[in-house]
mmJSON file of the N, C-alpha and C atoms, coordinates in Angstrom:
{"data_MODEL":{"atom_site":{
"group_PDB":["ATOM","ATOM","ATOM","ATOM","ATOM","ATOM","ATOM","ATOM","ATOM","ATOM","ATOM","ATOM","ATOM","ATOM","ATOM","ATOM","ATOM","ATOM","ATOM","ATOM","ATOM","ATOM","ATOM","ATOM","ATOM","ATOM","ATOM","ATOM","ATOM","ATOM","ATOM","ATOM","ATOM","ATOM","ATOM","ATOM","ATOM","ATOM","ATOM","ATOM","ATOM","ATOM","ATOM","ATOM","ATOM","ATOM","ATOM","ATOM","ATOM","ATOM","ATOM","ATOM","ATOM","ATOM","ATOM","ATOM","ATOM","ATOM","ATOM","ATOM","ATOM","ATOM","ATOM","ATOM","ATOM","ATOM","ATOM","ATOM","ATOM","ATOM","ATOM","ATOM","ATOM","ATOM","ATOM","ATOM","ATOM","ATOM","ATOM","ATOM","ATOM","ATOM","ATOM","ATOM","ATOM","ATOM","ATOM","ATOM","ATOM","ATOM","ATOM","ATOM","ATOM","ATOM","ATOM","ATOM","ATOM","ATOM","ATOM","ATOM","ATOM","ATOM","ATOM","ATOM","ATOM","ATOM","ATOM","ATOM","ATOM","ATOM","ATOM","ATOM","ATOM","ATOM","ATOM","ATOM","ATOM","ATOM","ATOM","ATOM","ATOM","ATOM","ATOM","ATOM","ATOM","ATOM","ATOM","ATOM","ATOM","ATOM","ATOM","ATOM","ATOM","ATOM","ATOM","ATOM","ATOM","ATOM","ATOM","ATOM","ATOM","ATOM","ATOM","ATOM","ATOM","ATOM","ATOM","ATOM","ATOM","ATOM","ATOM","ATOM","ATOM","ATOM","ATOM","ATOM","ATOM","ATOM","ATOM","ATOM","ATOM","ATOM","ATOM","ATOM","ATOM","ATOM","ATOM","ATOM","ATOM","ATOM","ATOM","ATOM","ATOM","ATOM","ATOM","ATOM","ATOM","ATOM","ATOM","ATOM","ATOM","ATOM","ATOM","ATOM","ATOM","ATOM","ATOM","ATOM","ATOM","ATOM","ATOM","ATOM","ATOM","ATOM","ATOM","ATOM","ATOM","ATOM","ATOM","ATOM","ATOM","ATOM","ATOM","ATOM","ATOM","ATOM","ATOM","ATOM","ATOM","ATOM","ATOM","ATOM","ATOM","ATOM","ATOM","ATOM","ATOM","ATOM","ATOM","ATOM","ATOM","ATOM","ATOM","ATOM","ATOM"],
"id":[1,2,3,4,5,6,7,8,9,10,11,12,13,14,15,16,17,18,19,20,21,22,23,24,25,26,27,28,29,30,31,32,33,34,35,36,37,38,39,40,41,42,43,44,45,46,47,48,49,50,51,52,53,54,55,56,57,58,59,60,61,62,63,64,65,66,67,68,69,70,71,72,73,74,75,76,77,78,79,80,81,82,83,84,85,86,87,88,89,90,91,92,93,94,95,96,97,98,99,100,101,102,103,104,105,106,107,108,109,110,111,112,113,114,115,116,117,118,119,120,121,122,123,124,125,126,127,128,129,130,131,132,133,134,135,136,137,138,139,140,141,142,143,144,145,146,147,148,149,150,151,152,153,154,155,156,157,158,159,160,161,162,163,164,165,166,167,168,169,170,171,172,173,174,175,176,177,178,179,180,181,182,183,184,185,186,187,188,189,190,191,192,193,194,195,196,197,198,199,200,201,202,203,204,205,206,207,208,209,210,211,212,213,214,215,216,217,218,219,220,221,222,223,224,225],
"type_symbol":["N","C","C","N","C","C","N","C","C","N","C","C","N","C","C","N","C","C","N","C","C","N","C","C","N","C","C","N","C","C","N","C","C","N","C","C","N","C","C","N","C","C","N","C","C","N","C","C","N","C","C","N","C","C","N","C","C","N","C","C","N","C","C","N","C","C","N","C","C","N","C","C","N","C","C","N","C","C","N","C","C","N","C","C","N","C","C","N","C","C","N","C","C","N","C","C","N","C","C","N","C","C","N","C","C","N","C","C","N","C","C","N","C","C","N","C","C","N","C","C","N","C","C","N","C","C","N","C","C","N","C","C","N","C","C","N","C","C","N","C","C","N","C","C","N","C","C","N","C","C","N","C","C","N","C","C","N","C","C","N","C","C","N","C","C","N","C","C","N","C","C","N","C","C","N","C","C","N","C","C","N","C","C","N","C","C","N","C","C","N","C","C","N","C","C","N","C","C","N","C","C","N","C","C","N","C","C","N","C","C","N","C","C","N","C","C","N","C","C","N","C","C","N","C","C"],
"label_atom_id":["N","CA","C","N","CA","C","N","CA","C","N","CA","C","N","CA","C","N","CA","C","N","CA","C","N","CA","C","N","CA","C","N","CA","C","N","CA","C","N","CA","C","N","CA","C","N","CA","C","N","CA","C","N","CA","C","N","CA","C","N","CA","C","N","CA","C","N","CA","C","N","CA","C","N","CA","C","N","CA","C","N","CA","C","N","CA","C","N","CA","C","N","CA","C","N","CA","C","N","CA","C","N","CA","C","N","CA","C","N","CA","C","N","CA","C","N","CA","C","N","CA","C","N","CA","C","N","CA","C","N","CA","C","N","CA","C","N","CA","C","N","CA","C","N","CA","C","N","CA","C","N","CA","C","N","CA","C","N","CA","C","N","CA","C","N","CA","C","N","CA","C","N","CA","C","N","CA","C","N","CA","C","N","CA","C","N","CA","C","N","CA","C","N","CA","C","N","CA","C","N","CA","C","N","CA","C","N","CA","C","N","CA","C","N","CA","C","N","CA","C","N","CA","C","N","CA","C","N","CA","C","N","CA","C","N","CA","C","N","CA","C","N","CA","C","N","CA","C","N","CA","C","N","CA","C","N","CA","C","N","CA","C"],
"label_alt_id":[null,null,null,null,null,null,null,null,null,null,null,null,null,null,null,null,null,null,null,null,null,null,null,null,null,null,null,null,null,null,null,null,null,null,null,null,null,null,null,null,null,null,null,null,null,null,null,null,null,null,null,null,null,null,null,null,null,null,null,null,null,null,null,null,null,null,null,null,null,null,null,null,null,null,null,null,null,null,null,null,null,null,null,null,null,null,null,null,null,null,null,null,null,null,null,null,null,null,null,null,null,null,null,null,null,null,null,null,null,null,null,null,null,null,null,null,null,null,null,null,null,null,null,null,null,null,null,null,null,null,null,null,null,null,null,null,null,null,null,null,null,null,null,null,null,null,null,null,null,null,null,null,null,null,null,null,null,null,null,null,null,null,null,null,null,null,null,null,null,null,null,null,null,null,null,null,null,null,null,null,null,null,null,null,null,null,null,null,null,null,null,null,null,null,null,null,null,null,null,null,null,null,null,null,null,null,null,null,null,null,null,null,null,null,null,null,null,null,null,null,null,null,null,null,null],
"label_comp_id":["PHE","PHE","PHE","LYS","LYS","LYS","VAL","VAL","VAL","ARG","ARG","ARG","PHE","PHE","PHE","LEU","LEU","LEU","SER","SER","SER","TYR","TYR","TYR","PHE","PHE","PHE","GLY","GLY","GLY","HIS","HIS","HIS","LYS","LYS","LYS","VAL","VAL","VAL","PHE","PHE","PHE","PHE","PHE","PHE","PHE","PHE","PHE","PHE","PHE","PHE","LEU","LEU","LEU","PHE","PHE","PHE","ILE","ILE","ILE","PHE","PHE","PHE","ILE","ILE","ILE","SER","SER","SER","ASN","ASN","ASN","LEU","LEU","LEU","HIS","HIS","HIS","PRO","PRO","PRO","TYR","TYR","TYR","ILE","ILE","ILE","LEU","LEU","LEU","PHE","PHE","PHE","LEU","LEU","LEU","THR","THR","THR","ASN","ASN","ASN","SER","SER","SER","ILE","ILE","ILE","SER","SER","SER","LEU","LEU","LEU","PHE","PHE","PHE","LEU","LEU","LEU","GLY","GLY","GLY","LEU","LEU","LEU","LEU","LEU","LEU","VAL","VAL","VAL","LEU","LEU","LEU","PRO","PRO","PRO","VAL","VAL","VAL","LEU","LEU","LEU","GLN","GLN","GLN","LEU","LEU","LEU","ARG","ARG","ARG","PHE","PHE","PHE","SER","SER","SER","CYS","CYS","CYS","LEU","LEU","LEU","SER","SER","SER","LEU","LEU","LEU","TYR","TYR","TYR","ILE","ILE","ILE","SER","SER","SER","PHE","PHE","PHE","LEU","LEU","LEU","ILE","ILE","ILE","PHE","PHE","PHE","TYR","TYR","TYR","PHE","PHE","PHE","VAL","VAL","VAL","SER","SER","SER","GLY","GLY","GLY","SER","SER","SER","TYR","TYR","TYR","PHE","PHE","PHE","ILE","ILE","ILE","PHE","PHE","PHE","HIS","HIS","HIS"],
"label_asym_id":["A","A","A","A","A","A","A","A","A","A","A","A","A","A","A","A","A","A","A","A","A","A","A","A","A","A","A","A","A","A","A","A","A","A","A","A","A","A","A","A","A","A","A","A","A","A","A","A","A","A","A","A","A","A","A","A","A","A","A","A","A","A","A","A","A","A","A","A","A","A","A","A","A","A","A","A","A","A","A","A","A","A","A","A","A","A","A","A","A","A","A","A","A","A","A","A","A","A","A","A","A","A","A","A","A","A","A","A","A","A","A","A","A","A","A","A","A","A","A","A","A","A","A","A","A","A","A","A","A","A","A","A","A","A","A","A","A","A","A","A","A","A","A","A","A","A","A","A","A","A","A","A","A","A","A","A","A","A","A","A","A","A","A","A","A","A","A","A","A","A","A","A","A","A","A","A","A","A","A","A","A","A","A","A","A","A","A","A","A","A","A","A","A","A","A","A","A","A","A","A","A","A","A","A","A","A","A","A","A","A","A","A","A","A","A","A","A","A","A","A","A","A","A","A","A"],
"label_entity_id":["1","1","1","1","1","1","1","1","1","1","1","1","1","1","1","1","1","1","1","1","1","1","1","1","1","1","1","1","1","1","1","1","1","1","1","1","1","1","1","1","1","1","1","1","1","1","1","1","1","1","1","1","1","1","1","1","1","1","1","1","1","1","1","1","1","1","1","1","1","1","1","1","1","1","1","1","1","1","1","1","1","1","1","1","1","1","1","1","1","1","1","1","1","1","1","1","1","1","1","1","1","1","1","1","1","1","1","1","1","1","1","1","1","1","1","1","1","1","1","1","1","1","1","1","1","1","1","1","1","1","1","1","1","1","1","1","1","1","1","1","1","1","1","1","1","1","1","1","1","1","1","1","1","1","1","1","1","1","1","1","1","1","1","1","1","1","1","1","1","1","1","1","1","1","1","1","1","1","1","1","1","1","1","1","1","1","1","1","1","1","1","1","1","1","1","1","1","1","1","1","1","1","1","1","1","1","1","1","1","1","1","1","1","1","1","1","1","1","1","1","1","1","1","1","1"],
"label_seq_id":[1,1,1,2,2,2,3,3,3,4,4,4,5,5,5,6,6,6,7,7,7,8,8,8,9,9,9,10,10,10,11,11,11,12,12,12,13,13,13,14,14,14,15,15,15,16,16,16,17,17,17,18,18,18,19,19,19,20,20,20,21,21,21,22,22,22,23,23,23,24,24,24,25,25,25,26,26,26,27,27,27,28,28,28,29,29,29,30,30,30,31,31,31,32,32,32,33,33,33,34,34,34,35,35,35,36,36,36,37,37,37,38,38,38,39,39,39,40,40,40,41,41,41,42,42,42,43,43,43,44,44,44,45,45,45,46,46,46,47,47,47,48,48,48,49,49,49,50,50,50,51,51,51,52,52,52,53,53,53,54,54,54,55,55,55,56,56,56,57,57,57,58,58,58,59,59,59,60,60,60,61,61,61,62,62,62,63,63,63,64,64,64,65,65,65,66,66,66,67,67,67,68,68,68,69,69,69,70,70,70,71,71,71,72,72,72,73,73,73,74,74,74,75,75,75],
"pdbx_PDB_ins_code":[null,null,null,null,null,null,null,null,null,null,null,null,null,null,null,null,null,null,null,null,null,null,null,null,null,null,null,null,null,null,null,null,null,null,null,null,null,null,null,null,null,null,null,null,null,null,null,null,null,null,null,null,null,null,null,null,null,null,null,null,null,null,null,null,null,null,null,null,null,null,null,null,null,null,null,null,null,null,null,null,null,null,null,null,null,null,null,null,null,null,null,null,null,null,null,null,null,null,null,null,null,null,null,null,null,null,null,null,null,null,null,null,null,null,null,null,null,null,null,null,null,null,null,null,null,null,null,null,null,null,null,null,null,null,null,null,null,null,null,null,null,null,null,null,null,null,null,null,null,null,null,null,null,null,null,null,null,null,null,null,null,null,null,null,null,null,null,null,null,null,null,null,null,null,null,null,null,null,null,null,null,null,null,null,null,null,null,null,null,null,null,null,null,null,null,null,null,null,null,null,null,null,null,null,null,null,null,null,null,null,null,null,null,null,null,null,null,null,null,null,null,null,null,null,null],
"Cartn_x":[82.146,83.48,83.706,82.67,82.836,83.023,82.252,82.334,83.689,84.142,85.431,86.57,86.51,87.55,87.541,86.349,86.262,86.712,86.379,86.815,88.338,88.91,90.369,91.015,90.464,91.001,90.795,89.672,89.412,90.409,90.762,91.768,93.126,93.469,94.749,94.784,93.693,93.635,93.655,92.929,92.894,94.286,94.998,96.338,97.331,97.13,97.999,97.812,96.551,96.308,96.687,96.556,96.996,98.51,99.23,100.686,101.073,100.391,100.679,100.379,99.273,98.892,99.909,100.32,101.277,102.64,103.055,104.357,104.335,103.179,103.084,102.935,102.635,102.527,103.89,104.937,106.258,106.742,106.656,107.11,106.279,104.962,104.118,104.445,104.701,105.062,106.417,107.346,108.658,108.538,107.707,107.485,106.842,105.9,105.217,106.17,106.997,107.939,108.989,109.432,110.385,109.76,108.496,107.822,107.654,107.288,107.12,108.451,109.516,110.817,111.318,111.053,111.447,110.665,109.356,108.526,108.945,109.221,109.68,111.059,111.887,113.197,113.084,112.121,111.909,111.419,110.701,110.211,111.255,112.023,112.942,114.215,114.684,115.953,115.95,114.927,114.939,114.878,114.17,114.098,115.474,116.186,117.535,118.481,118.361,119.214,118.915,117.642,117.269,117.79,117.697,118.178,119.683,120.414,121.865,122.277,121.512,121.854,121.575,120.474,120.196,121.25,121.674,122.705,124.026,124.39,125.639,125.542,124.352,124.164,124.301,123.731,123.833,125.293,126.011,127.423,128.249,127.955,128.71,128.425,127.173,126.867,127.591,127.656,128.388,129.865,130.443,131.859,132.066,131.141,131.261,131.194,130.212,130.096,131.282,131.791,132.954,134.187,134.402,135.571,135.444,134.261,134.1,134.16,133.602,133.675,135.092,135.825,137.22,138.059,137.72,138.46,138.246,136.988,136.714,137.262,137.333,137.852,139.366,140.066,141.527,142.182,141.424,142.055,141.525],
"Cartn_y":[119.017,119.608,120.411,121.187,122.0,121.132,120.073,119.222,118.532,118.025,117.347,118.326,119.545,120.533,120.95,121.159,121.578,120.471,119.224,118.141,117.976,118.149,118.09,119.243,120.435,121.597,121.464,120.903,120.698,119.737,118.687,117.749,118.422,119.27,119.978,120.896,121.623,122.539,121.753,120.634,119.816,119.296,118.763,118.239,119.353,120.54,121.666,122.07,122.206,122.58,121.457,120.223,119.104,119.136,119.443,119.565,120.708,121.855,122.993,122.62,121.93,121.544,120.575,119.58,118.595,119.235,120.12,120.761,121.72,122.274,123.137,122.345,121.077,120.266,119.964,119.985,119.578,120.404,121.746,122.482,122.181,121.973,121.681,120.316,119.338,118.004,118.055,118.827,118.98,119.643,120.68,121.353,120.407,119.599,118.665,117.603,117.049,116.027,116.623,117.857,118.499,118.777,119.195,119.464,118.184,117.1,115.827,115.346,115.486,115.016,115.867,117.176,118.02,117.656,117.408,117.046,115.7,114.744,113.439,113.537,114.44,114.646,115.162,116.06,116.565,115.471,114.503,113.412,112.325,112.03,110.895,111.241,112.471,112.841,112.704,113.179,112.953,111.483,110.692,109.258,108.625,109.01,108.477,108.949,110.215,110.717,109.992,109.748,109.029,107.602,106.981,105.608,105.544,106.47,106.45,106.834,107.719,108.062,106.879,106.168,104.968,103.897,103.758,102.773,103.131,104.408,104.804,104.662,104.924,104.719,103.242,102.374,100.931,100.472,100.975,100.596,101.104,102.319,102.84,102.023,101.579,100.706,99.37,98.815,97.565,97.74,98.82,99.076,99.265,99.991,100.216,98.895,98.046,96.763,95.854,95.898,95.09,95.554,96.856,97.391,97.151,97.409,97.206,95.718,94.867,93.429,92.913,93.378,92.944,93.498,94.654,95.212,94.339,93.937,93.11,91.695,91.199,89.843,89.814,90.789,90.741,91.443,92.111,92.786,92.23],
"Cartn_z":[89.032,89.036,90.315,90.735,91.931,93.17,93.28,94.468,94.524,93.404,93.378,93.682,93.141,93.403,94.874,95.433,96.829,97.768,97.448,98.321,98.244,97.061,96.934,97.694,97.528,98.224,99.738,100.135,101.561,102.178,101.474,101.975,102.097,101.132,101.213,102.434,102.641,103.784,105.086,105.113,106.327,106.682,105.696,105.982,106.309,105.717,106.048,107.51,107.941,109.334,110.291,109.851,110.682,110.861,109.798,109.899,110.837,110.712,111.595,113.04,113.265,114.625,115.223,114.457,114.968,115.189,114.29,114.479,115.662,115.99,117.162,118.451,118.367,119.579,120.187,119.389,119.883,121.076,121.059,122.256,123.486,123.293,124.451,125.036,124.174,124.661,125.344,124.783,125.404,126.771,126.859,128.143,129.145,128.667,129.559,130.079,129.216,129.672,130.595,130.311,131.216,132.566,132.567,133.837,134.639,133.952,134.653,135.197,134.409,134.884,136.046,136.005,137.138,138.387,138.22,139.364,139.933,139.054,139.529,140.153,139.628,140.232,141.647,141.879,143.236,144.168,143.627,144.473,144.675,143.634,143.685,144.443,144.312,144.927,146.449,147.173,148.627,149.007,148.202,148.493,148.323,147.26,147.062,148.156,148.551,149.622,150.927,151.185,152.402,152.362,151.196,151.084,151.307,150.689,150.852,152.266,152.913,154.291,155.211,154.962,155.762,155.508,154.271,153.947,154.619,154.585,155.232,156.744,157.306,158.745,159.1,158.279,158.503,158.407,157.413,157.257,158.434,158.896,160.043,161.302,161.484,162.624,162.514,161.299,161.111,161.436,160.972,161.264,162.761,163.408,164.847,165.62,165.267,165.969,165.664,164.45,164.109,164.884,164.943,165.649,167.146,167.701,169.146,169.494,168.633,168.89,168.797,167.798,167.688,168.842,169.353,170.495,171.73,171.964,173.146,172.989,171.758,171.56,171.731,171.164,171.152,172.332,173.2,174.339,175.62],
"occupancy":[1.0,1.0,1.0,1.0,1.0,1.0,1.0,1.0,1.0,1.0,1.0,1.0,1.0,1.0,1.0,1.0,1.0,1.0,1.0,1.0,1.0,1.0,1.0,1.0,1.0,1.0,1.0,1.0,1.0,1.0,1.0,1.0,1.0,1.0,1.0,1.0,1.0,1.0,1.0,1.0,1.0,1.0,1.0,1.0,1.0,1.0,1.0,1.0,1.0,1.0,1.0,1.0,1.0,1.0,1.0,1.0,1.0,1.0,1.0,1.0,1.0,1.0,1.0,1.0,1.0,1.0,1.0,1.0,1.0,1.0,1.0,1.0,1.0,1.0,1.0,1.0,1.0,1.0,1.0,1.0,1.0,1.0,1.0,1.0,1.0,1.0,1.0,1.0,1.0,1.0,1.0,1.0,1.0,1.0,1.0,1.0,1.0,1.0,1.0,1.0,1.0,1.0,1.0,1.0,1.0,1.0,1.0,1.0,1.0,1.0,1.0,1.0,1.0,1.0,1.0,1.0,1.0,1.0,1.0,1.0,1.0,1.0,1.0,1.0,1.0,1.0,1.0,1.0,1.0,1.0,1.0,1.0,1.0,1.0,1.0,1.0,1.0,1.0,1.0,1.0,1.0,1.0,1.0,1.0,1.0,1.0,1.0,1.0,1.0,1.0,1.0,1.0,1.0,1.0,1.0,1.0,1.0,1.0,1.0,1.0,1.0,1.0,1.0,1.0,1.0,1.0,1.0,1.0,1.0,1.0,1.0,1.0,1.0,1.0,1.0,1.0,1.0,1.0,1.0,1.0,1.0,1.0,1.0,1.0,1.0,1.0,1.0,1.0,1.0,1.0,1.0,1.0,1.0,1.0,1.0,1.0,1.0,1.0,1.0,1.0,1.0,1.0,1.0,1.0,1.0,1.0,1.0,1.0,1.0,1.0,1.0,1.0,1.0,1.0,1.0,1.0,1.0,1.0,1.0,1.0,1.0,1.0,1.0,1.0,1.0],
"B_iso_or_equiv":[0.0,0.0,0.0,0.0,0.0,0.0,0.0,0.0,0.0,0.0,0.0,0.0,0.0,0.0,0.0,0.0,0.0,0.0,0.0,0.0,0.0,0.0,0.0,0.0,0.0,0.0,0.0,0.0,0.0,0.0,0.0,0.0,0.0,0.0,0.0,0.0,0.0,0.0,0.0,0.0,0.0,0.0,0.0,0.0,0.0,0.0,0.0,0.0,0.0,0.0,0.0,0.0,0.0,0.0,0.0,0.0,0.0,0.0,0.0,0.0,0.0,0.0,0.0,0.0,0.0,0.0,0.0,0.0,0.0,0.0,0.0,0.0,0.0,0.0,0.0,0.0,0.0,0.0,0.0,0.0,0.0,0.0,0.0,0.0,0.0,0.0,0.0,0.0,0.0,0.0,0.0,0.0,0.0,0.0,0.0,0.0,0.0,0.0,0.0,0.0,0.0,0.0,0.0,0.0,0.0,0.0,0.0,0.0,0.0,0.0,0.0,0.0,0.0,0.0,0.0,0.0,0.0,0.0,0.0,0.0,0.0,0.0,0.0,0.0,0.0,0.0,0.0,0.0,0.0,0.0,0.0,0.0,0.0,0.0,0.0,0.0,0.0,0.0,0.0,0.0,0.0,0.0,0.0,0.0,0.0,0.0,0.0,0.0,0.0,0.0,0.0,0.0,0.0,0.0,0.0,0.0,0.0,0.0,0.0,0.0,0.0,0.0,0.0,0.0,0.0,0.0,0.0,0.0,0.0,0.0,0.0,0.0,0.0,0.0,0.0,0.0,0.0,0.0,0.0,0.0,0.0,0.0,0.0,0.0,0.0,0.0,0.0,0.0,0.0,0.0,0.0,0.0,0.0,0.0,0.0,0.0,0.0,0.0,0.0,0.0,0.0,0.0,0.0,0.0,0.0,0.0,0.0,0.0,0.0,0.0,0.0,0.0,0.0,0.0,0.0,0.0,0.0,0.0,0.0,0.0,0.0,0.0,0.0,0.0,0.0],
"pdbx_formal_charge":[null,null,null,null,null,null,null,null,null,null,null,null,null,null,null,null,null,null,null,null,null,null,null,null,null,null,null,null,null,null,null,null,null,null,null,null,null,null,null,null,null,null,null,null,null,null,null,null,null,null,null,null,null,null,null,null,null,null,null,null,null,null,null,null,null,null,null,null,null,null,null,null,null,null,null,null,null,null,null,null,null,null,null,null,null,null,null,null,null,null,null,null,null,null,null,null,null,null,null,null,null,null,null,null,null,null,null,null,null,null,null,null,null,null,null,null,null,null,null,null,null,null,null,null,null,null,null,null,null,null,null,null,null,null,null,null,null,null,null,null,null,null,null,null,null,null,null,null,null,null,null,null,null,null,null,null,null,null,null,null,null,null,null,null,null,null,null,null,null,null,null,null,null,null,null,null,null,null,null,null,null,null,null,null,null,null,null,null,null,null,null,null,null,null,null,null,null,null,null,null,null,null,null,null,null,null,null,null,null,null,null,null,null,null,null,null,null,null,null,null,null,null,null,null,null],
"auth_seq_id":[1,1,1,2,2,2,3,3,3,4,4,4,5,5,5,6,6,6,7,7,7,8,8,8,9,9,9,10,10,10,11,11,11,12,12,12,13,13,13,14,14,14,15,15,15,16,16,16,17,17,17,18,18,18,19,19,19,20,20,20,21,21,21,22,22,22,23,23,23,24,24,24,25,25,25,26,26,26,27,27,27,28,28,28,29,29,29,30,30,30,31,31,31,32,32,32,33,33,33,34,34,34,35,35,35,36,36,36,37,37,37,38,38,38,39,39,39,40,40,40,41,41,41,42,42,42,43,43,43,44,44,44,45,45,45,46,46,46,47,47,47,48,48,48,49,49,49,50,50,50,51,51,51,52,52,52,53,53,53,54,54,54,55,55,55,56,56,56,57,57,57,58,58,58,59,59,59,60,60,60,61,61,61,62,62,62,63,63,63,64,64,64,65,65,65,66,66,66,67,67,67,68,68,68,69,69,69,70,70,70,71,71,71,72,72,72,73,73,73,74,74,74,75,75,75],
"auth_comp_id":["PHE","PHE","PHE","LYS","LYS","LYS","VAL","VAL","VAL","ARG","ARG","ARG","PHE","PHE","PHE","LEU","LEU","LEU","SER","SER","SER","TYR","TYR","TYR","PHE","PHE","PHE","GLY","GLY","GLY","HIS","HIS","HIS","LYS","LYS","LYS","VAL","VAL","VAL","PHE","PHE","PHE","PHE","PHE","PHE","PHE","PHE","PHE","PHE","PHE","PHE","LEU","LEU","LEU","PHE","PHE","PHE","ILE","ILE","ILE","PHE","PHE","PHE","ILE","ILE","ILE","SER","SER","SER","ASN","ASN","ASN","LEU","LEU","LEU","HIS","HIS","HIS","PRO","PRO","PRO","TYR","TYR","TYR","ILE","ILE","ILE","LEU","LEU","LEU","PHE","PHE","PHE","LEU","LEU","LEU","THR","THR","THR","ASN","ASN","ASN","SER","SER","SER","ILE","ILE","ILE","SER","SER","SER","LEU","LEU","LEU","PHE","PHE","PHE","LEU","LEU","LEU","GLY","GLY","GLY","LEU","LEU","LEU","LEU","LEU","LEU","VAL","VAL","VAL","LEU","LEU","LEU","PRO","PRO","PRO","VAL","VAL","VAL","LEU","LEU","LEU","GLN","GLN","GLN","LEU","LEU","LEU","ARG","ARG","ARG","PHE","PHE","PHE","SER","SER","SER","CYS","CYS","CYS","LEU","LEU","LEU","SER","SER","SER","LEU","LEU","LEU","TYR","TYR","TYR","ILE","ILE","ILE","SER","SER","SER","PHE","PHE","PHE","LEU","LEU","LEU","ILE","ILE","ILE","PHE","PHE","PHE","TYR","TYR","TYR","PHE","PHE","PHE","VAL","VAL","VAL","SER","SER","SER","GLY","GLY","GLY","SER","SER","SER","TYR","TYR","TYR","PHE","PHE","PHE","ILE","ILE","ILE","PHE","PHE","PHE","HIS","HIS","HIS"],
"auth_asym_id":["A","A","A","A","A","A","A","A","A","A","A","A","A","A","A","A","A","A","A","A","A","A","A","A","A","A","A","A","A","A","A","A","A","A","A","A","A","A","A","A","A","A","A","A","A","A","A","A","A","A","A","A","A","A","A","A","A","A","A","A","A","A","A","A","A","A","A","A","A","A","A","A","A","A","A","A","A","A","A","A","A","A","A","A","A","A","A","A","A","A","A","A","A","A","A","A","A","A","A","A","A","A","A","A","A","A","A","A","A","A","A","A","A","A","A","A","A","A","A","A","A","A","A","A","A","A","A","A","A","A","A","A","A","A","A","A","A","A","A","A","A","A","A","A","A","A","A","A","A","A","A","A","A","A","A","A","A","A","A","A","A","A","A","A","A","A","A","A","A","A","A","A","A","A","A","A","A","A","A","A","A","A","A","A","A","A","A","A","A","A","A","A","A","A","A","A","A","A","A","A","A","A","A","A","A","A","A","A","A","A","A","A","A","A","A","A","A","A","A","A","A","A","A","A","A"],
"auth_atom_id":["N","CA","C","N","CA","C","N","CA","C","N","CA","C","N","CA","C","N","CA","C","N","CA","C","N","CA","C","N","CA","C","N","CA","C","N","CA","C","N","CA","C","N","CA","C","N","CA","C","N","CA","C","N","CA","C","N","CA","C","N","CA","C","N","CA","C","N","CA","C","N","CA","C","N","CA","C","N","CA","C","N","CA","C","N","CA","C","N","CA","C","N","CA","C","N","CA","C","N","CA","C","N","CA","C","N","CA","C","N","CA","C","N","CA","C","N","CA","C","N","CA","C","N","CA","C","N","CA","C","N","CA","C","N","CA","C","N","CA","C","N","CA","C","N","CA","C","N","CA","C","N","CA","C","N","CA","C","N","CA","C","N","CA","C","N","CA","C","N","CA","C","N","CA","C","N","CA","C","N","CA","C","N","CA","C","N","CA","C","N","CA","C","N","CA","C","N","CA","C","N","CA","C","N","CA","C","N","CA","C","N","CA","C","N","CA","C","N","CA","C","N","CA","C","N","CA","C","N","CA","C","N","CA","C","N","CA","C","N","CA","C","N","CA","C","N","CA","C","N","CA","C","N","CA","C","N","CA","C","N","CA","C"],
"pdbx_PDB_model_num":[1,1,1,1,1,1,1,1,1,1,1,1,1,1,1,1,1,1,1,1,1,1,1,1,1,1,1,1,1,1,1,1,1,1,1,1,1,1,1,1,1,1,1,1,1,1,1,1,1,1,1,1,1,1,1,1,1,1,1,1,1,1,1,1,1,1,1,1,1,1,1,1,1,1,1,1,1,1,1,1,1,1,1,1,1,1,1,1,1,1,1,1,1,1,1,1,1,1,1,1,1,1,1,1,1,1,1,1,1,1,1,1,1,1,1,1,1,1,1,1,1,1,1,1,1,1,1,1,1,1,1,1,1,1,1,1,1,1,1,1,1,1,1,1,1,1,1,1,1,1,1,1,1,1,1,1,1,1,1,1,1,1,1,1,1,1,1,1,1,1,1,1,1,1,1,1,1,1,1,1,1,1,1,1,1,1,1,1,1,1,1,1,1,1,1,1,1,1,1,1,1,1,1,1,1,1,1,1,1,1,1,1,1,1,1,1,1,1,1,1,1,1,1,1,1]
}}}
């Protein structure tokens, strides 16, 4: 009787502490994902800005060559 009662009580305590542990993991996981997203944001944003600046530079060169070429052709 004692062994069966203790094993039943032990399972209850184990699942109770497991529930407490898992429910306490949520803020840490949220903090970890926010930290990773902030860190990746710091890395990705300059790359995107560089890409868009290179793209705008390329487009401005195309417009310049188109305008200058059309000027020399039509004048």
